[in-house]
C-alpha positions as CSV (number, residue, x, y, z in Angstrom):
1,M,114.1,26.8,131.5
2,A,116.7,24.9,129.4
3,T,117.7,21.5,130.7
4,G,120.7,20.7,128.5
5,V,121.1,19.8,124.9
6,Q,120.3,16.2,125.3
7,R,118.6,14.2,128.1
8,A,120.5,10.9,128.6
9,T,118.3,7.9,128.8
10,S,117.3,7.2,132.3
11,Q,119.7,5.1,134.2
12,W,116.8,3.0,135.4
13,E,115.7,2.2,131.8
14,S,118.1,-0.7,131.6
15,Q,117.3,-2.0,135.0
16,R,113.6,-2.7,134.7
17,S,112.8,-5.4,137.3
18,F,110.2,-6.4,139.9
19,D,111.4,-3.4,141.9
20,E,109.5,-1.0,139.6
21,L,106.2,-2.5,140.5
22,G,107.2,-3.8,143.8
23,R,108.7,-7.2,144.7
24,P,105.9,-9.9,144.9
25,L,105.6,-11.4,148.4
26,R,105.6,-14.9,146.9
27,D,109.2,-14.3,145.7
28,I,110.6,-13.0,149.0
29,T,112.7,-15.1,151.4
30,F,111.8,-14.2,154.9
31,C,113.9,-15.2,158.0
32,V,111.7,-15.0,161.0
33,V,113.9,-14.7,164.2
34,D,113.3,-14.7,167.9
35,L,115.7,-14.3,170.8
36,E,115.7,-15.2,174.5
37,T,117.8,-12.9,176.7
38,T,118.7,-12.3,180.3
39,G,117.1,-8.8,180.3
40,G,115.5,-6.1,178.3
41,S,118.4,-4.1,177.1
42,A,121.7,-5.1,175.5
43,E,123.1,-1.6,176.3
44,G,122.2,-2.3,179.9
45,G,124.3,-5.5,179.9
46,A,121.7,-8.1,179.0
47,M,122.9,-11.1,177.1
48,I,121.4,-13.5,174.5
49,T,120.6,-17.0,175.8
50,E,118.9,-18.5,172.7
51,I,118.5,-17.8,169.0
52,G,115.7,-19.4,166.9
53,A,114.9,-18.7,163.3
54,V,112.7,-20.1,160.5
55,K,113.4,-19.3,156.8
56,V,110.3,-19.3,154.5
57,R,109.4,-18.4,151.0
58,G,106.1,-18.7,149.2
59,G,104.5,-20.3,152.3
60,E,107.1,-23.1,152.4
61,V,109.6,-23.6,155.2
62,L,113.2,-23.7,153.7
63,G,115.1,-24.3,156.9
64,E,115.3,-23.7,160.7
65,F,118.0,-22.5,163.0
66,Q,118.2,-23.0,166.7
67,T,121.0,-22.7,169.3
68,L,121.3,-22.0,172.9
69,V,123.9,-19.3,173.8
70,N,126.2,-19.2,176.8
71,P,125.8,-15.7,178.3
72,H,128.8,-16.2,180.6
73,T,126.7,-14.7,183.4
74,E,124.0,-15.9,185.7
75,I,120.5,-16.1,184.3
76,P,118.1,-14.3,186.6
77,A,115.7,-16.6,188.4
78,F,112.5,-15.0,187.0
79,I,113.9,-15.3,183.4
80,A,114.7,-19.0,184.0
81,V,111.1,-19.6,185.2
82,L,109.7,-17.6,182.2
83,T,111.8,-19.3,179.5
84,G,112.7,-22.6,181.0
85,I,116.4,-21.9,180.2
86,S,118.6,-22.6,183.2
87,N,122.3,-22.0,183.8
88,S,123.1,-25.7,183.4
89,M,121.4,-25.8,180.0
90,V,123.7,-23.1,178.6
91,A,126.9,-24.1,180.3
92,D,128.2,-26.0,177.3
93,A,126.5,-23.9,174.6
94,P,128.5,-21.8,172.2
95,S,129.2,-18.2,173.0
96,I,127.6,-15.3,171.1
97,E,130.9,-14.9,169.3
98,S,130.3,-18.2,167.6
99,A,126.5,-18.2,167.5
100,L,126.0,-14.8,165.8
101,P,128.2,-15.5,162.7
102,A,126.3,-18.8,162.2
103,F,122.9,-17.1,162.4
104,L,124.0,-14.3,160.0
105,E,125.1,-16.9,157.5
106,F,121.7,-18.7,157.8
107,A,119.8,-15.4,157.3
108,A,121.9,-14.0,154.5
109,G,119.9,-12.6,151.6
110,S,116.6,-12.6,153.3
111,V,114.2,-10.1,154.9
112,L,114.4,-10.3,158.7
113,V,111.1,-10.6,160.4
114,A,110.5,-10.5,164.2
115,H,107.6,-9.7,166.5
116,N,108.7,-6.4,168.1
117,A,111.7,-6.3,165.8
118,P,113.5,-3.4,167.4
119,F,114.2,-5.6,170.4
120,D,115.5,-8.7,168.6
121,V,117.3,-6.8,165.8
122,G,118.7,-4.3,168.4
123,F,120.4,-7.2,170.3
124,L,121.8,-8.7,167.2
125,K,123.2,-5.4,166.0
126,H,124.7,-4.6,169.4
127,F,126.7,-7.8,169.5
128,A,127.7,-7.5,165.9
129,A,129.1,-4.1,166.7
130,R,130.8,-5.4,169.8
131,Q,132.5,-8.1,167.6
132,E,133.4,-5.3,165.1
133,R,131.5,-7.4,162.6
134,P,129.8,-5.4,159.7
135,W,126.0,-5.6,160.0
136,P,124.4,-6.8,156.7
137,R,121.9,-4.4,155.3
138,F,118.8,-6.5,156.1
139,E,115.4,-5.1,155.4
140,V,113.3,-5.6,158.5
141,L,109.6,-6.3,158.9
142,D,107.9,-6.1,162.3
143,T,104.8,-8.2,162.7
144,A,103.8,-6.4,165.9
145,K,103.8,-3.1,164.1
146,L,102.0,-4.5,161.1
147,A,99.4,-6.2,163.3
148,R,98.6,-2.9,165.1
149,R,97.6,-1.5,161.7
150,V,95.4,-4.5,160.7
151,I,94.0,-6.2,163.8
152,T,90.9,-4.9,165.6
153,R,89.7,-5.7,169.0
154,D,87.1,-8.0,167.4
155,D,90.0,-10.1,166.1
156,A,92.2,-10.2,169.2
157,P,92.3,-8.5,172.6
158,N,95.8,-7.2,171.9
159,C,98.8,-7.6,169.6
160,K,100.9,-9.8,171.8
161,L,102.3,-12.8,170.0
162,S,100.3,-15.3,172.0
163,S,97.0,-13.5,171.2
164,L,97.8,-13.2,167.5
165,A,98.9,-16.8,167.3
166,K,95.6,-17.9,168.7
167,A,93.7,-15.5,166.4
168,F,95.4,-16.9,163.3
169,G,95.1,-20.5,164.4
170,S,98.9,-21.1,164.7
171,T,100.0,-24.8,165.0
172,T,102.6,-23.7,167.5
173,T,101.9,-22.1,170.8
174,P,104.4,-19.4,171.9
175,N,106.2,-20.5,175.1
176,H,109.1,-18.1,175.4
177,R,111.5,-20.5,173.6
178,A,113.1,-18.9,170.6
179,L,112.3,-21.5,167.9
180,S,108.8,-22.1,169.1
181,D,108.1,-18.3,169.1
182,A,109.7,-18.0,165.7
183,R,107.4,-20.7,164.3
184,A,104.4,-19.0,165.8
185,T,105.5,-15.7,164.3
186,V,105.7,-17.4,160.8
187,D,102.0,-18.3,161.2
188,V,101.2,-14.8,162.2
189,L,103.1,-13.4,159.3
190,H,101.3,-15.6,156.8
191,G,97.9,-14.7,158.5
192,L,98.6,-11.0,158.1
193,M,99.7,-11.4,154.5
194,E,96.6,-13.4,153.7
195,R,94.3,-10.8,155.2
196,L,96.2,-7.9,153.5
197,G,96.1,-9.8,150.2
198,G,92.4,-9.2,150.1
199,L,93.1,-5.5,150.3
200,G,95.4,-5.4,147.3
201,V,98.7,-5.7,149.2
202,Q,100.8,-7.9,146.9
203,T,104.4,-6.6,147.2
204,L,107.0,-6.3,150.0
205,E,106.9,-2.5,149.6
206,E,103.2,-2.4,150.1
207,L,103.4,-4.7,153.1
208,Q,106.2,-2.5,154.7
209,T,104.2,0.7,154.3
210,F,100.7,-0.6,154.8
211,S,98.3,1.7,156.7
212,S,94.6,1.3,157.3
213,R,94.4,5.0,156.6
214,V,95.0,4.2,153.0
215,T,91.7,2.9,151.6
216,T,91.2,0.1,149.2
217,A,90.0,2.6,146.6
218,Q,93.3,4.5,147.0
219,R,95.4,1.3,146.6
220,K,93.6,0.5,143.4
221,K,95.0,3.8,141.9
222,R,98.6,2.7,142.3
223,H,98.8,2.0,138.6
224,L,98.9,5.8,138.1
225,A,102.6,5.7,139.2
226,E,103.6,3.0,136.7
227,S,104.5,5.3,133.8
228,L,106.7,7.6,136.0
229,P,110.5,7.2,135.9
230,H,112.9,6.5,138.7
231,A,114.5,10.0,138.3
232,P,114.4,13.4,140.0
233,G,111.5,15.6,138.9
234,V,108.1,17.1,139.6
235,Y,104.8,15.3,139.8
236,L,101.3,16.8,139.3
237,F,98.1,15.1,140.5
238,R,95.2,16.0,138.3
239,D,91.4,15.4,138.6
240,D,89.1,14.1,135.8
241,R,89.0,17.6,134.3
242,A,92.8,17.9,134.1
243,R,92.9,20.5,136.9
244,V,96.0,20.4,139.0
245,L,95.3,19.3,142.5
246,Y,98.8,19.0,144.0
247,V,102.4,19.6,142.9
248,G,105.3,17.9,144.6
249,T,108.9,17.0,143.9
250,S,111.1,14.0,144.5
251,R,114.5,12.5,143.7
252,D,112.6,9.4,142.6
253,L,109.3,10.2,141.0
254,R,107.9,6.7,140.8
255,S,108.7,5.6,144.3
256,R,107.3,8.9,145.8
257,V,104.1,8.9,143.9
258,R,103.6,5.2,144.6
259,S,103.8,5.9,148.3
260,Y,100.6,8.0,148.1
261,F,98.7,4.8,147.3
262,T,100.4,2.4,149.7
263,A,102.2,4.3,152.5
264,S,101.0,5.6,155.9
265,E,99.9,9.1,154.9
266,T,99.2,11.0,158.1
267,R,97.8,14.1,156.2
268,S,94.0,13.5,155.8
269,R,94.0,16.2,153.1
270,M,96.3,14.1,151.0
271,G,94.0,11.0,151.3
272,E,91.2,13.2,150.1
273,M,93.3,14.5,147.2
274,V,94.3,11.0,146.1
275,G,90.6,10.0,146.1
276,I,89.8,12.8,143.6
277,A,92.9,12.3,141.4
278,S,92.5,10.5,138.1
279,R,96.0,11.1,136.6
280,V,99.5,11.9,137.6
281,D,101.9,13.7,135.3
282,G,105.7,13.6,135.8
283,I,108.2,16.0,134.6
284,E,111.7,14.5,134.7
285,C,114.5,17.0,135.6
286,A,118.2,16.9,135.2
287,T,118.9,17.7,138.8
288,A,117.2,17.9,142.2
289,L,117.6,21.7,142.2
290,E,115.8,22.0,138.8
291,A,113.0,19.9,140.3
292,E,112.6,22.2,143.3
293,V,112.5,25.3,141.1
294,R,110.0,23.8,138.7
295,E,107.8,22.8,141.6
296,L,107.7,26.4,142.9
297,R,106.9,27.8,139.4
298,L,104.2,25.2,138.8
299,I,102.6,25.9,142.2
300,A,102.6,29.6,141.5
301,E,101.1,29.0,138.1
302,H,98.4,26.5,138.9
303,K,97.8,27.4,142.6
304,P,96.7,23.8,143.5
305,R,94.2,23.8,146.3
306,Y,96.0,20.9,148.1
307,N,99.3,22.8,148.2
308,R,99.5,25.1,151.2
309,R,102.8,26.9,150.6
310,S,104.2,28.9,147.8
311,R,100.8,29.4,146.1
312,F,100.9,33.2,146.1
313,P,104.4,34.5,145.7
314,E,103.0,37.8,144.5
315,K,101.4,38.5,147.8
316,V,104.4,40.2,149.5
317,H,105.3,43.5,151.1
318,F,108.3,45.7,151.1
319,V,109.6,48.5,153.3
320,K,110.5,51.4,151.1
321,L,112.8,54.3,151.8
322,T,111.5,56.9,149.4
323,R,113.5,59.3,147.2
324,E,112.0,62.7,147.7
325,T,112.9,66.0,149.3
326,W,112.2,64.7,152.8
327,P,112.5,60.9,152.5
328,R,110.3,58.6,154.6
329,L,109.6,54.9,155.2
330,S,106.5,53.2,153.9
331,L,105.0,49.8,153.3
332,V,104.4,48.9,149.6
333,R,103.3,45.9,147.6
334,R,105.5,46.5,144.5
335,V,109.0,47.5,143.7
336,L,109.4,50.2,141.2
337,D,112.4,51.3,139.2
338,D,112.4,54.7,140.9
339,G,115.8,54.7,142.6
340,A,114.3,54.1,146.0
341,D,115.7,51.6,148.5
342,Y,113.7,48.6,149.4
343,L,113.8,46.0,152.2
344,G,112.1,42.7,151.7
345,P,110.1,40.9,150.5
346,F,108.0,40.1,153.5
347,S,105.5,37.2,153.3
348,S,103.1,38.9,155.7
349,R,102.2,42.5,156.4
350,K,102.4,41.9,160.1
351,T,106.1,41.1,159.9
352,A,106.7,44.0,157.7
353,E,105.1,46.3,160.2
354,K,107.3,45.0,163.0
355,C,110.4,45.7,160.9
356,L,109.1,49.2,160.0
357,T,108.5,50.0,163.7
358,A,112.0,48.9,164.6
359,L,113.4,51.4,162.1
360,H,111.1,54.2,163.2
361,E,112.2,53.6,166.8
362,T,115.8,54.0,165.8
363,F,115.6,56.8,163.2
364,P,113.3,59.8,163.8
365,V,112.4,60.3,160.2
366,R,108.9,61.6,159.4
367,Q,106.0,59.1,159.3
368,C,103.4,61.3,157.6
369,S,102.6,60.4,154.0
370,D,102.1,63.9,152.6
371,R,104.5,65.4,150.0
372,L,106.5,68.2,151.6
373,S,108.1,71.1,149.8
374,L,111.7,72.1,150.4
375,T,110.6,74.7,153.0
376,P,107.4,73.4,154.5
377,S,105.4,75.4,157.0
378,R,102.9,73.2,158.8
379,A,102.0,72.5,162.4
380,P,104.1,69.7,164.1
381,C,102.4,66.3,164.6
382,V,102.1,64.4,167.8
383,L,105.2,62.4,167.1
384,A,107.2,65.6,166.9
385,E,105.9,66.7,170.3
386,M,107.0,63.3,171.7
387,G,110.5,63.7,170.3
388,R,110.1,60.8,167.9
389,C,110.2,62.8,164.7
390,L,112.7,65.4,163.5
391,S,109.6,67.4,162.3
392,P,110.6,68.8,158.9
393,C,107.0,69.9,158.4
394,D,107.4,72.9,160.8
395,G,111.0,73.7,159.9
396,S,112.5,72.2,163.1
397,V,115.3,70.5,161.2
398,D,117.3,71.6,158.2
399,A,117.7,69.6,155.0
400,T,121.4,68.8,155.7
401,T,120.7,67.3,159.2
402,Y,117.7,65.4,158.0
403,A,119.7,64.0,155.0
404,A,122.5,62.8,157.4
405,V,119.9,60.8,159.4
406,V,118.5,59.3,156.1
407,R,122.0,58.3,155.1
408,Q,122.4,56.4,158.4
409,L,119.1,54.8,157.8
410,R,120.0,53.7,154.3
411,D,123.3,52.3,155.5
412,S,121.5,50.2,158.1
413,L,119.2,48.8,155.4
414,L,121.8,48.0,152.9
415,R,125.1,47.5,154.7
416,R,125.5,47.7,158.5
417,P,122.5,47.2,160.8
418,D,124.5,47.8,164.0
419,E,122.8,51.1,164.9
420,V,119.3,49.5,164.9
421,V,120.6,46.4,166.8
422,E,122.4,48.5,169.4
423,A,119.4,50.9,169.9
424,I,116.8,48.2,170.4
425,N,119.1,46.0,172.5
426,T,119.6,49.0,174.8
427,R,115.9,49.5,175.1
428,M,115.3,45.8,175.7
429,A,117.9,45.7,178.5
430,A,116.3,48.7,180.2
431,L,112.8,47.1,180.1
432,A,114.2,43.8,181.3
433,A,115.9,45.5,184.2
434,D,112.5,47.0,185.2
435,E,111.0,43.5,184.8
436,R,108.8,44.6,182.0
437,F,109.5,41.4,180.1
438,E,106.5,41.4,177.8
439,E,107.4,44.9,176.5
440,A,111.0,43.7,176.0
441,G,109.7,40.7,174.1
442,V,107.8,43.0,171.7
443,H,111.0,44.9,170.9
444,R,112.9,41.6,170.5
445,D,110.4,40.5,167.9
446,R,110.7,43.8,166.0
447,L,114.5,43.5,166.0
448,A,114.3,39.9,164.8
449,A,112.0,40.9,162.0
450,F,114.4,43.7,160.9
451,V,117.6,41.5,161.1
452,R,116.0,38.7,159.1
453,A,114.7,41.0,156.5
454,A,118.0,42.9,156.1
455,A,119.9,39.6,155.9
456,R,117.5,38.2,153.3
457,T,117.6,41.4,151.2
458,Q,121.4,41.6,151.3
459,R,121.8,37.9,150.3
460,L,119.2,38.1,147.5
461,S,120.5,41.4,146.2
462,A,124.0,40.0,146.0
463,L,122.9,37.3,143.6
464,T,120.3,39.4,141.8
465,R,123.0,41.9,140.7
466,C,124.9,39.2,138.8
467,P,124.0,38.8,135.1
468,E,125.2,35.2,135.2
469,V,126.7,32.7,137.6
470,V,127.7,29.3,136.4
471,A,128.4,26.6,139.0
472,A,129.0,22.9,139.2
473,R,129.0,20.2,141.8
474,R,129.9,16.5,141.8
475,E,126.8,14.6,142.9
476,D,126.6,11.3,144.9
477,D,126.6,9.2,141.7
478,G,129.9,10.8,140.6
479,R,128.4,13.0,137.8
480,W,128.7,16.7,137.6
481,A,125.6,18.8,137.9
482,V,125.8,22.2,136.3
483,H,123.5,25.2,136.8
484,V,123.3,28.6,135.0
485,V,121.8,31.4,137.2
486,R,120.9,34.8,135.7
487,F,119.8,37.7,137.9
488,G,118.9,35.2,140.6
489,R,116.8,33.0,138.3
490,L,117.7,29.4,137.4
491,A,118.1,29.6,133.6
492,A,119.5,26.2,132.8
493,A,120.3,22.9,134.5
494,G,122.1,19.8,133.2
495,V,124.4,16.9,134.1
496,I,127.6,16.4,132.2
497,P,127.3,13.0,130.4
498,P,130.1,10.4,131.1
499,G,133.0,10.9,128.7
500,A,131.8,14.2,127.4
501,D,134.0,17.3,127.2
502,A,133.1,19.4,130.2
503,H,134.0,22.7,128.7
504,S,132.0,22.1,125.5
505,Y,129.0,20.8,127.5
506,V,129.0,23.9,129.8
507,A,129.4,26.3,126.8
508,T,126.4,24.7,125.0
509,L,124.3,24.7,128.2
510,R,124.9,28.5,128.5
511,L,124.0,29.1,124.9
512,S,120.7,27.2,125.4
513,A,119.9,28.8,128.7
514,E,116.8,31.0,129.2
515,T,117.2,34.7,128.5
516,V,116.5,36.6,131.7
517,A,116.0,40.3,132.2
518,T,116.9,42.0,135.4
519,A,114.2,43.2,137.8
520,P,114.1,46.5,139.7
521,G,115.5,46.9,143.2
522,P,116.3,43.9,145.3
523,V,113.6,41.8,143.6
524,P,115.1,38.7,141.8
525,A,114.2,37.9,138.3
526,A,112.5,34.9,139.9
527,T,110.5,34.7,143.1
528,A,112.4,35.3,146.4
529,E,111.8,31.7,147.3
530,E,113.3,30.4,144.1
531,T,116.4,32.5,144.5
532,E,116.8,31.3,148.1
533,R,116.7,27.7,146.8
534,V,119.4,28.5,144.3
535,L,121.4,30.2,147.0
536,R,121.1,27.2,149.2
537,W,122.6,25.1,146.4
538,L,125.3,27.6,145.6
539,E,126.4,27.7,149.3
540,S,126.4,23.9,149.7
541,P,129.7,22.0,150.1
542,G,131.6,21.0,147.0
543,I,130.4,23.8,144.7
544,R,132.8,24.9,142.0
545,L,132.2,28.4,140.5
546,V,132.8,28.0,136.7
547,D,132.2,31.7,135.9
548,V,130.7,34.8,137.5
549,D,129.6,37.8,135.5
550,G,129.4,40.7,137.9
551,E,130.3,40.8,141.6
552,W,128.7,38.3,143.9
553,T,129.4,39.8,147.3
554,C,127.7,40.5,150.6
555,P,128.7,43.3,153.0
556,V,131.2,42.0,155.6
557,A,129.3,43.9,158.4
558,G,125.9,42.9,157.1
559,A,122.9,41.6,158.9
560,T,123.7,37.9,158.5
561,R,126.2,38.0,161.4
562,H,123.3,38.9,163.8
563,L,121.1,36.0,162.7
564,A,122.4,33.3,164.9
565,I,121.1,34.6,168.2
566,H,117.7,35.5,166.8
567,D,117.4,32.0,165.2
568,A,118.4,30.4,168.5
569,V,115.7,32.4,170.3
570,N,113.1,31.5,167.7
571,Q,113.9,27.8,167.9
572,S,113.7,27.9,171.7
573,R,110.2,29.5,171.5
574,L,109.1,26.9,168.8
575,S,110.1,24.1,171.1
576,L,107.5,25.3,173.6
577,V,104.7,25.8,171.1
578,P,102.3,23.1,169.8
579,F,103.2,22.2,166.2
580,D,100.0,23.5,164.7
581,D,100.6,26.9,166.2
582,R,104.2,27.4,165.1
583,R,103.3,29.4,162.0
584,E,101.9,32.1,164.3
585,V,105.2,32.3,166.2
586,S,107.5,32.1,163.2
587,T,105.9,34.7,161.0
588,V,109.0,35.3,158.9
589,H,110.6,33.0,156.3
590,Q,114.0,32.5,157.7
591,P,116.7,32.9,155.1
592,T,118.9,29.9,154.3
593,R,122.5,30.2,155.4
């Protein structure tokens, strides 16, 4: 795949800083805050009665902030007993309209820290919004959340602030007063940082994403990410024999790969993979779409054992309408350049069989696999006796009548699926009326398999027929991403450099693009999954079509218009199924729309 004539120097190259390796904790200014309130929810009407905060850096206290706040409402008696803050104490205190701006000025430029941060930060954000005051983009660290990842029952009976303060030998005892609790939280924060320092956690990023599931051995491998750029691309984990273990993609290669060594990785298989890995290679890409496509191709090429999806794009099935004297439907593994019509690809034979059954229930074409002469003379099969086959084998139907049914079948496959939809819907309604819901559900699944397959085939074929499509889109950074697509395959990707002539750049990109030959039938020159990724980008907002060679069109009455109801039904079913079992329910790859 061509990626443009020149690759501009990474925009990160001139911005090398602590952020590339993480920001050392000793250089971070933390503002540890605690609130006292009249209740548990700002949304429910509770008010702030006290704000206390301590600003620290490198273990040293830089300043403290404390103020009572007049809530302009009665403080509940049990809150007054708990905190020691009475109505008389706050009578002359400033209102939150004055106290909040003062606190935000004190905390500016720091990382907010709180014990159970969603509570304290939630209150502060609520009153900032009520005052129509923009909320600063604080990074937030929750000592309660961090403690739950670090502290064991041998250290403390629980992760309450009072228990942790005692465990870490805090010089301040929490007493439900804001400044005292903030001071105790400072000691807890330093205690956690000291303990985690022994595990190799030295930066804010590592502290924020720490998980006990990531072993010390894994953390020691974080240097494997240091050579990767802050750019979109594909990364490959390799073992000590250079075998590819896992392929992934990201808009920021270095940050993503670094997270494998520091973040909370819930997939145990990934922890195992990182333990085996001895090298990480990165392939920088011009655009996110190019990265996605390269990922698919590399997974198909290397078939890494830790990738679960996209490893075997060649293992697909198609429903074929044959070209012979008496055409029939069959399941095949390959598409030939034989003039036949194909529906697919299907990722599983089970789904393909459901679709085939839906077609056979609607169109009584023969299901035998024998070759029949123009005037066959055989005994009828069981299906003919049941009225489910026109039975050309015994001369029950003439060639003209049979051909008319085949034309209807071909039209349903390629252009208008209404006949199949109406026939099966009618059958489902009859079964439901008789309260035979399980049988109706079987027909529903068959219809869904057909509709999704027909929509997918029509969408893929529309792009596959085009020798070339050139499109551009302005990305979030203001630059224009350009892609050249040939017969459904991504042939080139690039980003127009600032100040460059757009027409010249696109012309050069097209000249350097990969030469692509068309594939037979509905099969793209790439895998179906790659072409669907390309289609998703082409159909996204803001796309500008630069040039289209051929006709990129889908039938107006095609199967896509029937997808919504089947997708809604499938999502409803998935919501009732445990996550691990959902692949059994959703047996078809749903096309992107």
